[in-house]
C-alpha positions as CSV (number, residue, x, y, z in Angstrom):
1,M,0.0,0.0,0.0
2,I,1.0,3.6,-0.5
3,A,1.8,5.4,2.8
4,R,-0.3,8.5,3.5
5,M,1.6,11.8,3.2
6,S,1.2,15.2,4.8
7,K,2.3,18.4,3.1
8,Y,4.2,21.2,4.8
9,E,4.8,24.7,3.6
10,V,7.4,26.3,5.8
11,V,8.5,30.0,6.0
12,L,11.7,31.0,7.9
13,F,14.4,33.6,7.8
14,A,17.2,33.0,5.2
15,A,19.8,33.2,8.0
16,Q,18.2,30.1,9.7
17,R,18.3,28.0,6.5
18,E,21.5,26.0,7.2
19,D,20.6,25.3,10.9
20,F,17.0,24.4,9.9
21,I,18.2,22.0,7.2
22,A,20.6,20.4,9.8
23,R,17.7,19.9,12.2
24,L,15.7,18.3,9.5
25,R,18.6,16.0,8.7
26,E,18.8,14.9,12.3
27,L,15.0,14.2,12.3
28,G,15.3,12.2,9.1
29,L,11.5,12.3,8.3
30,V,10.9,15.2,5.8
31,D,11.3,15.1,2.0
32,I,12.0,18.6,0.7
33,T,10.8,19.4,-2.8
34,V,13.7,20.3,-5.0
35,S,12.2,20.0,-8.5
36,G,13.8,22.1,-11.2
37,W,17.3,22.0,-9.8
38,E,20.0,22.6,-12.5
39,P,23.6,21.8,-11.2
40,T,26.3,24.4,-11.6
41,E,29.9,23.5,-12.5
42,E,30.7,23.3,-8.8
43,D,27.7,21.1,-8.3
44,R,28.8,18.8,-11.1
45,Q,32.2,18.4,-9.4
46,L,30.4,17.5,-6.2
47,L,28.4,14.8,-8.1
48,L,31.6,13.5,-9.6
49,D,33.2,13.3,-6.1
50,I,30.0,11.4,-4.7
51,E,30.2,9.0,-7.6
52,G,34.0,8.6,-7.2
53,S,33.8,8.1,-3.4
54,G,31.2,5.4,-3.9
55,K,33.4,3.6,-6.5
56,A,36.3,3.9,-4.0
57,L,34.3,2.1,-1.3
58,D,33.3,-0.6,-3.8
59,F,36.9,-1.0,-4.9
60,L,38.1,-1.4,-1.2
61,G,35.6,-4.3,-0.7
62,T,37.2,-6.1,-3.7
63,W,40.7,-5.1,-2.7
64,R,40.3,-6.4,0.9
65,A,39.1,-9.7,-0.5
66,E,42.2,-10.1,-2.7
67,H,44.6,-8.8,-0.1
68,D,43.4,-10.3,3.2
69,G,44.9,-8.6,6.2
70,A,47.1,-6.3,4.1
71,A,45.6,-3.2,5.7
72,A,46.1,-4.3,9.2
73,G,49.5,-2.6,9.8
74,A,49.0,0.4,7.5
75,A,48.9,3.9,8.8
76,P,45.5,5.5,8.2
77,C,45.1,8.9,6.5
78,A,44.4,12.0,8.6
79,S,40.9,12.4,7.1
80,G,38.4,11.0,4.7
81,R,39.2,13.8,2.2
82,E,42.9,12.8,2.3
83,A,42.0,9.1,1.9
84,Y,39.8,9.9,-1.1
85,A,42.7,12.0,-2.7
86,L,45.2,9.3,-2.0
87,Y,42.8,6.7,-3.6
88,Q,42.3,8.9,-6.7
89,K,46.1,9.4,-7.1
90,T,46.9,5.7,-6.5
91,Q,44.1,4.5,-8.8
92,A,45.3,6.7,-11.6
93,A,48.9,5.5,-11.2
94,A,47.6,1.9,-11.1
95,A,45.5,2.4,-14.3
96,A,48.5,3.9,-16.0
97,A,50.8,0.9,-15.0
98,R,48.1,-1.6,-16.2
99,A,47.8,0.2,-19.5
100,E,51.6,0.2,-19.9
101,I,51.8,-3.5,-19.0
102,G,49.1,-4.2,-21.6
103,R,51.0,-2.2,-24.3
104,L,54.3,-3.9,-23.4
105,E,52.8,-7.4,-23.4
106,K,51.4,-6.8,-26.9
107,L,54.8,-5.4,-28.0
108,A,56.6,-8.3,-26.5
109,E,54.4,-10.7,-28.4
110,E,55.2,-9.0,-31.6
111,L,59.0,-8.8,-30.9
112,R,59.4,-12.3,-29.7
113,P,59.8,-13.9,-33.2
114,W,62.7,-11.5,-34.0
115,G,64.8,-12.9,-31.2
116,A,67.4,-11.0,-29.3
117,F,69.0,-7.8,-30.8
118,D,70.5,-4.6,-29.9
119,A,68.4,-1.6,-31.0
120,E,71.4,0.8,-30.3
121,H,73.6,-1.3,-32.6
122,G,71.1,-1.0,-35.4
123,A,71.0,2.8,-34.9
124,A,74.8,2.9,-35.1
125,L,74.8,0.9,-38.4
126,A,72.2,3.3,-39.8
127,E,74.6,6.3,-39.0
128,N,77.2,4.4,-41.0
129,G,74.9,4.1,-44.0
130,I,73.7,0.5,-43.4
131,V,69.9,0.2,-42.8
132,L,68.1,-2.8,-41.5
133,H,64.5,-3.3,-42.8
134,Y,62.2,-5.6,-40.8
135,L,59.7,-7.4,-43.0
136,T,57.0,-10.1,-43.0
137,A,55.8,-12.1,-45.9
138,S,53.8,-15.2,-46.5
139,A,55.8,-18.4,-46.5
140,S,54.9,-19.3,-50.1
141,T,55.8,-15.8,-51.4
142,F,59.1,-15.8,-49.5
143,D,60.1,-19.3,-50.8
144,K,59.2,-18.3,-54.3
145,E,60.9,-14.8,-54.4
146,A,63.8,-15.3,-51.9
147,A,66.5,-15.9,-54.6
148,A,65.4,-12.9,-56.7
149,W,65.3,-10.8,-53.6
150,N,68.8,-11.8,-52.6
151,E,70.1,-10.6,-55.9
152,R,68.9,-7.0,-55.1
153,Y,69.3,-6.9,-51.3
154,T,71.0,-8.9,-48.6
155,I,68.2,-11.1,-47.1
156,A,68.4,-12.8,-43.8
157,E,65.5,-15.1,-42.6
158,I,64.8,-14.6,-38.8
159,H,61.7,-16.6,-38.0
160,R,59.3,-19.0,-39.9
161,T,55.9,-20.4,-39.2
162,E,53.7,-22.6,-41.4
163,S,52.2,-19.4,-43.0
164,T,54.6,-16.5,-42.3
165,V,58.3,-15.7,-42.6
166,R,59.9,-12.8,-40.8
167,F,63.2,-11.6,-42.4
168,V,65.6,-8.6,-42.5
169,A,66.7,-6.8,-45.7
170,V,70.0,-4.8,-45.6
171,T,70.2,-1.8,-47.7
172,K,72.2,1.5,-48.2
173,Q,71.0,4.7,-46.5
174,G,68.1,6.2,-48.6
175,E,67.6,3.1,-50.6
176,E,64.0,2.0,-50.9
177,V,62.8,-1.6,-50.4
178,N,60.5,-2.7,-53.1
179,L,59.3,-6.2,-52.1
180,D,56.0,-8.1,-51.9
181,A,56.2,-8.0,-48.1
182,Q,55.0,-5.9,-45.2
183,E,57.6,-3.7,-43.5
184,M,57.3,-2.8,-39.8
185,K,58.9,0.1,-38.0
186,A,62.4,-0.6,-36.7
187,P,62.0,-2.0,-33.1
188,Q,63.4,0.2,-30.3
189,M,63.9,-2.9,-28.1
190,D,63.8,-6.7,-28.2
191,A,61.3,-9.0,-26.4
192,A,63.7,-9.5,-23.4
193,E,63.8,-5.7,-22.9
194,A,60.1,-5.5,-23.1
195,E,59.7,-8.2,-20.5
196,R,62.1,-6.4,-18.2
197,R,60.0,-3.3,-18.5
198,I,56.8,-5.3,-17.8
199,A,58.5,-6.6,-14.6
200,A,59.3,-3.1,-13.6
201,E,55.7,-1.9,-14.2
202,E,54.4,-4.9,-12.2
203,A,56.7,-3.9,-9.4
204,K,55.4,-0.4,-9.5
205,L,51.9,-1.9,-9.4
206,Q,52.7,-4.0,-6.3
207,A,54.3,-1.0,-4.6
208,L,51.0,0.9,-5.0
209,D,49.4,-1.7,-2.7
210,A,51.0,0.2,0.2
211,D,48.9,3.3,-0.6
212,F,45.8,1.2,-1.2
213,A,46.4,-0.3,2.3
214,R,46.4,3.1,3.8
215,V,43.1,3.9,2.1
216,A,41.7,0.6,3.3
217,A,42.8,1.4,6.8
218,S,40.9,4.8,6.5
219,E,37.7,3.1,5.2
220,A,35.6,4.4,8.1
221,A,36.8,8.0,7.5
222,L,36.2,7.6,3.8
223,K,32.6,6.4,4.4
224,G,32.1,9.5,6.6
225,Y,33.5,11.7,3.9
226,A,31.2,10.1,1.3
227,A,28.2,10.6,3.6
228,G,29.3,14.2,4.1
229,L,29.3,14.7,0.3
230,R,25.8,13.4,-0.1
231,E,24.6,15.5,2.7
232,R,26.2,18.5,1.0
233,L,24.3,17.7,-2.1
234,Q,21.1,17.7,-0.1
235,E,21.9,21.3,1.0
236,V,22.9,22.4,-2.4
237,R,19.6,21.2,-4.0
238,V,17.5,22.7,-1.2
239,E,19.4,26.1,-1.4
240,A,19.2,26.2,-5.2
241,T,15.4,25.5,-5.4
242,A,14.1,27.2,-2.2
243,E,11.7,30.1,-3.0
244,R,12.9,33.5,-1.8
245,A,10.6,36.2,-0.5
246,A,10.9,39.7,1.1
247,D,14.0,40.6,-1.0
248,G,15.8,37.4,0.1
249,T,15.1,37.8,3.8
250,L,12.7,34.9,3.9
251,V,12.8,31.4,2.5
252,I,9.8,29.3,1.7
253,L,10.2,25.5,1.6
254,E,7.8,22.7,0.6
255,G,8.2,19.4,2.4
256,W,6.5,16.1,2.8
257,A,6.3,13.6,5.7
258,E,4.5,10.4,6.4
259,T,1.3,11.1,8.2
260,A,2.1,8.3,10.7
261,T,5.3,10.2,11.8
262,S,4.1,13.8,11.1
263,E,3.5,14.5,14.8
264,R,7.3,14.3,15.4
265,V,7.7,16.8,12.6
266,D,5.0,19.0,14.1
267,R,6.8,19.1,17.5
268,M,10.1,20.0,15.8
269,L,8.5,22.8,13.9
270,D,6.6,24.1,16.9
271,A,9.8,24.2,19.0
272,Y,11.9,25.9,16.3
273,P,12.0,29.7,16.7
274,D,10.6,32.1,14.2
275,V,9.2,29.5,11.8
276,V,5.7,29.5,10.4
277,Y,4.3,26.4,8.7
278,I,1.1,25.1,7.2
279,K,0.2,21.5,7.3
280,S,-2.3,20.1,4.8
281,D,-3.3,16.9,2.9
282,P,-1.9,16.4,-0.6
283,T,-4.1,17.4,-3.7
284,P,-4.2,15.6,-7.1
285,E,-2.3,18.6,-8.5
286,D,0.7,18.1,-6.0
287,D,3.8,16.3,-7.0
288,T,3.5,14.1,-3.9
289,P,6.5,11.7,-3.2
290,V,5.5,8.0,-2.8
291,K,6.6,5.6,-0.1
292,L,5.3,2.0,0.0
293,R,4.2,0.2,3.1
294,N,3.7,-3.5,2.4
295,N,3.7,-6.7,4.3
296,R,6.8,-8.9,4.4
297,F,5.8,-10.9,1.3
298,A,4.8,-8.0,-0.9
299,R,7.9,-6.0,0.2
300,I,10.1,-8.6,-1.5
301,F,8.6,-7.8,-4.9
302,E,8.9,-4.0,-4.5
303,M,12.3,-4.4,-6.2
304,I,10.5,-5.6,-9.3
305,G,8.0,-2.8,-9.4
306,D,10.7,-0.2,-8.8
307,M,12.3,-1.3,-12.1
308,Y,9.4,0.4,-13.9
309,A,8.1,3.1,-11.5
310,R,6.3,3.6,-8.3
311,P,2.5,4.2,-8.4
312,K,1.2,7.7,-8.2
313,Y,0.1,9.0,-4.9
314,G,-3.7,8.5,-4.5
315,T,-3.8,5.4,-6.8
316,L,-3.4,1.8,-5.9
317,D,-0.1,0.0,-5.2
318,L,-0.2,-3.1,-7.4
319,T,2.8,-4.8,-5.8
320,P,0.7,-7.2,-3.5
321,F,-1.5,-8.1,-6.5
322,F,1.2,-8.9,-9.1
323,A,3.5,-10.7,-6.6
324,P,1.7,-14.1,-6.7
325,F,1.3,-14.0,-10.4
326,Y,5.0,-13.2,-10.9
327,M,6.0,-16.1,-8.7
328,L,3.7,-18.4,-10.7
329,F,4.9,-17.1,-14.1
330,F,8.6,-17.6,-13.0
331,G,7.8,-21.2,-12.0
332,I,6.0,-21.8,-15.3
333,C,8.8,-20.4,-17.4
334,L,11.6,-22.3,-15.7
335,N,9.5,-25.4,-15.2
336,D,12.0,-27.9,-13.9
337,A,12.2,-29.2,-10.3
338,G,16.0,-29.8,-10.6
339,Y,16.7,-26.3,-11.7
340,G,14.3,-25.0,-8.9
341,L,16.3,-26.9,-6.3
342,V,19.6,-25.4,-7.6
343,L,18.1,-21.9,-7.3
344,L,16.6,-22.7,-3.9
345,L,20.0,-23.8,-2.5
346,A,21.5,-20.5,-3.9
347,G,18.7,-18.4,-2.3
348,V,19.0,-20.2,1.1
349,A,22.8,-19.8,1.0
350,M,22.4,-16.1,0.3
351,L,19.9,-15.8,3.2
352,A,22.5,-17.4,5.5
353,K,25.3,-15.2,4.4
354,V,24.0,-11.7,3.6
355,R,22.7,-9.1,6.2
356,E,22.3,-6.0,4.0
357,P,18.6,-5.3,3.7
358,M,18.4,-5.0,-0.1
359,M,20.5,-8.1,-0.6
360,R,18.3,-10.1,1.8
361,R,15.2,-9.0,-0.2
362,A,17.0,-10.3,-3.3
363,A,17.8,-13.6,-1.5
364,W,14.1,-14.0,-0.5
365,F,13.0,-13.2,-4.0
366,A,15.2,-15.9,-5.4
367,T,14.1,-18.4,-2.8
368,L,10.4,-17.8,-3.4
369,C,10.8,-18.0,-7.2
370,A,12.9,-21.2,-6.8
371,L,10.2,-22.7,-4.6
372,S,7.6,-21.9,-7.2
373,T,9.8,-23.5,-9.9
374,T,10.4,-26.6,-7.8
375,L,6.7,-27.1,-7.1
376,F,5.6,-26.5,-10.8
377,G,8.4,-28.8,-12.0
378,L,7.2,-31.6,-9.7
379,F,3.7,-30.9,-10.9
380,C,4.8,-31.4,-14.5
381,G,7.2,-34.3,-13.6
382,S,10.4,-32.6,-14.9
383,F,13.7,-33.0,-13.1
384,F,16.9,-31.9,-15.0
385,G,15.1,-32.8,-18.3
386,L,14.2,-36.2,-17.0
387,S,10.5,-37.3,-17.1
388,L,9.5,-38.4,-13.7
389,G,6.6,-40.2,-15.2
390,Q,8.9,-42.9,-16.5
391,Y,10.1,-43.6,-12.9
392,F,6.8,-43.1,-11.1
393,P,4.1,-44.3,-13.6
394,S,1.4,-44.3,-10.9
395,I,1.6,-40.5,-10.4
396,P,-0.5,-38.5,-12.9
397,F,1.9,-35.8,-13.8
398,F,0.6,-32.8,-15.7
399,D,1.3,-32.9,-19.5
400,F,2.8,-29.5,-20.0
401,Q,3.6,-29.8,-23.7
402,G,0.2,-31.3,-24.6
403,K,-2.1,-29.1,-22.4
404,F,-0.5,-25.9,-21.3
405,F,-0.9,-23.9,-24.5
406,S,-4.6,-23.1,-23.9
407,I,-4.1,-22.8,-20.2
408,A,-1.4,-20.1,-20.7
409,L,-4.1,-18.1,-22.6
410,A,-6.6,-18.7,-19.8
411,I,-4.1,-17.5,-17.2
412,G,-3.7,-14.3,-19.3
413,V,-7.4,-13.8,-19.4
414,V,-7.6,-14.3,-15.6
415,Q,-4.9,-11.7,-15.0
416,I,-6.4,-9.2,-17.4
417,L,-9.8,-9.6,-15.7
418,F,-8.2,-9.1,-12.3
419,G,-6.5,-6.0,-13.5
420,L,-9.8,-4.6,-14.7
421,V,-11.4,-5.3,-11.3
422,L,-8.5,-3.4,-9.6
423,N,-9.0,-0.5,-12.2
424,I,-12.8,-0.4,-11.4
425,W,-12.1,-0.5,-7.6
426,T,-9.5,2.4,-7.9
427,T,-11.8,4.6,-10.0
428,V,-14.8,4.0,-7.7
429,R,-12.8,4.7,-4.6
430,S,-11.3,7.9,-6.1
431,F,-14.2,9.4,-8.2
432,G,-17.4,7.3,-7.6
433,W,-19.3,4.6,-9.5
434,K,-20.4,6.8,-12.4
435,Y,-16.8,7.2,-13.7
436,A,-16.3,3.5,-13.6
437,Y,-19.3,2.4,-15.8
438,G,-17.2,2.3,-19.1
439,T,-14.6,0.0,-17.6
440,L,-17.3,-2.0,-15.9
441,G,-19.1,-2.5,-19.1
442,W,-15.9,-3.8,-20.8
443,F,-15.3,-6.1,-17.8
444,V,-18.9,-7.6,-18.1
445,I,-18.4,-8.3,-21.8
446,L,-15.0,-9.9,-21.3
447,L,-16.1,-11.9,-18.4
448,S,-19.3,-13.1,-20.1
449,G,-17.3,-14.2,-23.2
450,S,-14.7,-15.9,-21.2
451,V,-17.3,-17.9,-19.1
452,A,-19.7,-18.7,-22.0
453,A,-17.1,-19.4,-24.7
454,G,-13.7,-19.8,-23.0
455,L,-14.5,-22.4,-20.4
456,P,-15.9,-25.0,-22.9
457,M,-12.8,-24.5,-25.0
458,L,-10.6,-25.6,-22.0
459,D,-12.8,-28.5,-21.0
460,E,-16.1,-29.6,-22.6
461,G,-17.5,-30.5,-19.2
462,W,-17.0,-26.8,-18.0
463,V,-20.3,-25.6,-19.4
464,I,-22.5,-23.5,-17.2
465,P,-26.2,-24.5,-17.8
466,G,-28.2,-21.6,-19.1
467,F,-25.1,-19.5,-19.9
468,T,-23.6,-20.6,-23.1
469,A,-22.5,-18.7,-26.2
470,S,-26.0,-19.1,-27.6
471,S,-28.1,-18.5,-24.5
472,P,-30.3,-15.5,-23.9
473,A,-28.5,-14.8,-20.6
474,F,-25.2,-14.4,-22.5
475,Y,-26.7,-12.0,-24.9
476,G,-28.3,-10.1,-22.1
477,A,-25.0,-9.8,-20.3
478,L,-23.4,-8.5,-23.6
479,A,-26.3,-6.0,-23.9
480,V,-25.7,-4.7,-20.3
481,G,-21.9,-4.4,-20.9
482,A,-22.4,-2.6,-24.2
483,A,-24.9,-0.2,-22.7
484,L,-22.5,0.7,-19.9
485,M,-19.5,1.0,-22.3
486,L,-21.2,2.9,-25.1
487,L,-23.7,5.2,-23.3
488,L,-22.2,5.8,-19.9
489,N,-18.4,5.9,-20.5
490,T,-18.1,9.6,-19.7
491,P,-20.7,11.2,-17.2
492,G,-22.4,14.4,-18.2
493,R,-21.4,14.2,-21.9
494,N,-23.8,14.0,-25.0
495,P,-25.0,10.4,-25.4
496,L,-24.2,10.5,-29.1
497,I,-20.6,11.6,-28.4
498,N,-20.4,8.8,-25.8
499,V,-21.5,6.2,-28.4
500,G,-18.9,7.4,-30.8
501,A,-16.2,7.4,-28.1
502,G,-17.4,4.0,-26.9
503,L,-17.2,2.4,-30.3
504,W,-13.7,3.7,-30.7
505,N,-12.8,2.3,-27.3
506,L,-14.4,-1.0,-28.2
507,Y,-12.2,-1.2,-31.3
508,N,-9.1,-0.4,-29.3
509,N,-10.0,-2.7,-26.4
510,T,-10.7,-5.6,-28.7
511,T,-7.5,-5.4,-30.7
512,G,-5.5,-4.6,-27.5
513,L,-7.1,-7.6,-25.8
514,L,-6.1,-9.9,-28.6
515,S,-2.4,-8.9,-28.4
516,D,-2.5,-8.9,-24.6
517,V,-3.9,-12.5,-24.3
518,L,-1.5,-13.8,-27.0
519,S,1.4,-12.3,-25.1
520,Y,0.9,-15.0,-22.4
521,I,1.8,-17.7,-24.9
522,R,5.4,-16.9,-23.9
523,L,4.7,-18.7,-20.7
524,F,4.2,-21.9,-22.7
525,A,7.0,-21.2,-25.2
526,I,9.7,-20.4,-22.7
527,G,8.8,-23.3,-20.4
528,L,8.8,-25.7,-23.4
529,S,12.1,-24.4,-24.9
530,G,13.9,-24.8,-21.6
531,G,12.6,-28.3,-21.1
532,V,13.6,-29.3,-24.7
533,L,17.1,-28.0,-24.3
534,A,17.4,-30.0,-21.0
535,V,16.4,-33.2,-22.9
536,V,18.8,-32.5,-25.7
537,F,21.8,-32.1,-23.3
538,N,20.7,-35.4,-21.6
539,S,20.7,-37.1,-25.0
540,L,24.1,-35.6,-25.9
541,A,25.6,-36.9,-22.7
542,T,24.3,-40.5,-23.2
543,G,25.1,-40.4,-26.9
544,F,28.7,-39.8,-26.5
545,V,29.2,-42.8,-24.1
546,P,30.9,-45.7,-26.0
547,E,29.0,-48.9,-26.2
548,G,29.7,-51.3,-23.3
549,A,31.5,-48.6,-21.3
550,N,31.7,-49.2,-17.5
551,I,30.4,-46.8,-14.9
552,V,33.7,-44.9,-14.6
553,V,33.9,-44.1,-18.2
554,R,30.2,-43.3,-18.3
555,L,30.6,-40.7,-15.6
556,L,33.8,-39.3,-17.1
557,V,32.0,-38.7,-20.4
558,M,28.5,-37.7,-19.1
559,V,29.3,-35.5,-16.1
560,P,31.2,-32.7,-18.0
561,I,28.5,-32.5,-20.7
562,L,25.7,-32.5,-18.2
563,L,27.3,-29.8,-16.0
564,I,28.1,-27.5,-18.9
565,G,24.9,-28.1,-20.8
566,H,22.6,-27.8,-17.9
567,G,24.6,-24.9,-16.6
568,I,24.1,-23.0,-19.8
569,N,20.4,-23.9,-19.9
570,L,19.8,-22.9,-16.3
571,F,21.5,-19.5,-16.9
572,M,19.6,-18.7,-20.0
573,S,16.3,-20.0,-18.8
574,T,16.6,-18.1,-15.4
575,I,17.2,-14.8,-17.3
576,S,14.1,-15.5,-19.5
577,S,12.1,-16.5,-16.5
578,F,13.0,-13.3,-14.8
579,V,12.5,-10.9,-17.7
580,H,9.3,-12.2,-19.4
581,P,7.0,-12.3,-16.3
582,M,8.2,-8.7,-15.7
583,R,7.1,-7.8,-19.2
584,L,3.7,-9.4,-18.7
585,T,3.4,-7.4,-15.4
586,F,4.5,-4.0,-16.7
587,V,2.6,-4.2,-20.1
588,E,-0.4,-6.4,-19.9
589,F,-1.3,-6.2,-16.2
590,Y,-0.4,-2.6,-15.4
591,K,-2.3,-1.3,-18.5
592,N,-5.5,-3.1,-17.7
593,A,-5.2,-2.2,-14.0
594,G,-5.0,1.5,-14.9
595,F,-1.4,2.0,-13.4
596,E,-0.2,5.6,-13.1
597,M,3.4,6.2,-12.3
598,A,4.8,8.6,-9.7
599,T,7.4,11.2,-10.6
600,R,9.6,10.6,-7.5
601,P,9.9,8.4,-4.5
602,F,9.9,9.6,-0.9
603,D,13.5,10.5,-0.1
604,P,13.7,12.4,3.3
605,I,16.6,14.6,4.0
606,R,18.6,12.7,6.6
607,K,22.1,11.8,7.9
608,M,23.5,9.8,5.0
609,D,25.1,7.1,7.2
610,K,21.6,6.0,8.1
611,E,19.1,4.0,6.0
612,I,15.5,4.9,5.6
613,E,13.3,2.8,7.8
């Protein structure tokens, strides 16, 4: 659900602004409106420093894992600012060293076929009128032309492969070399010298670890510095967007707080000297920030909804309603109990290891989706591509390939109808019944068609007596739905205009419904493709086993193929099972449920070393 918000309009003296913002930050409950902020050059540098300090902290996590205990004896920096400056300097030096190592390694690879030589000796020969040209030609061309080339120049073969010959041509100063070969610039060093320089750069790189150790020893100070930068950004945005009045003497701020915690904000404002404020409820015209307050189950799936947008304030939070569908869709798409168990073990391992709130949500999300996959895979009798029906013939497993195509369409109709119900409920709650008649009429038509014609298509026994596609009750329901949709779609408007608009909406809804329902075929297609690939990898593993092979040989042949094949299939199928249910949620379900997106989430000004509750 969407948390209720209270709006504050605060007037204070400009001289109080910094102290007032600091008090709000300590309170950590008020979101200040800063829309329209345009960063200056100084602000852009602040943003770069915030991004850089975040990367520095991420780098230190990786560096500590690779250099266990290396920071224990290092002397910490005097401040977080100094630690960040040292990190920037050291990281730049390390990047330059790695780039130089990469360049030298490529050069050494090119020089290695030429063997050992002295570049200074070659330069001395050039000063005396003898020039060495380093050339490369195909082996066939060299063998064919070598005799002729030797008549014109002194040729010395240096290195040969099956396809290429590297050789040197000796000429006088200023003499051009006209051969069917590619000439390279005279090397300034040989491969041994390049390798010595690589070793020197690697030594520099290792020496930089001492500076990284100092930064790692100052990690707490660096975190404080990064938090201070983010707090400074809060101040900059508030100062830049605050409304000035009375020739700059007064400042007007707009803020938002959760209604549940607004009493604490009221007490703070009442106690603050020389401040006037007005507290009110949001209006539809306000750009109200949104905070979600869901139960433990729905909260896990907020991360999915946030990938699209949060719902607009005053509308309905669809997270609790799409969460069960998403779990089901994930299980249908992956559709293998073995794969589900692998993901379940990974999710449980994450839950046992991680403590950070967002990562724990991700772990619970993986665990719930894995549980859905395992249950649906057992229902269909699929385990790493093996059909459990062959081993347990007495259990009537569901025939996914033979029966699920039409069921996937039926699931789509169910979710679309459910979305329309939520759309009607939201409209009635916000504006009253008369504004929901058009959507209600479309819902009646769609539900009637699904019950009268759709159910018998799934199962001939699912016929409701007296309500079939040819019954008067069915036509009566269609007439009621058409009347609501065509005549009452917009209250207070000319009925003829309503009819025209209703016919246009009927055309759009009918064509849109067809594409919406057909989109749910992806549940069947993705589940089937993953299952087929699993069977293919099993067949490959058994097909490569020699006839009459013992158990050891069978394992040596089959295990690598099964691990690689099922690993690839699990990875690809998991991505598809994650993405396509999300697509069904954001396009088909959100559209029919009347989803409206918020422009911004609730983000209170606060101490940046603390998380929002």
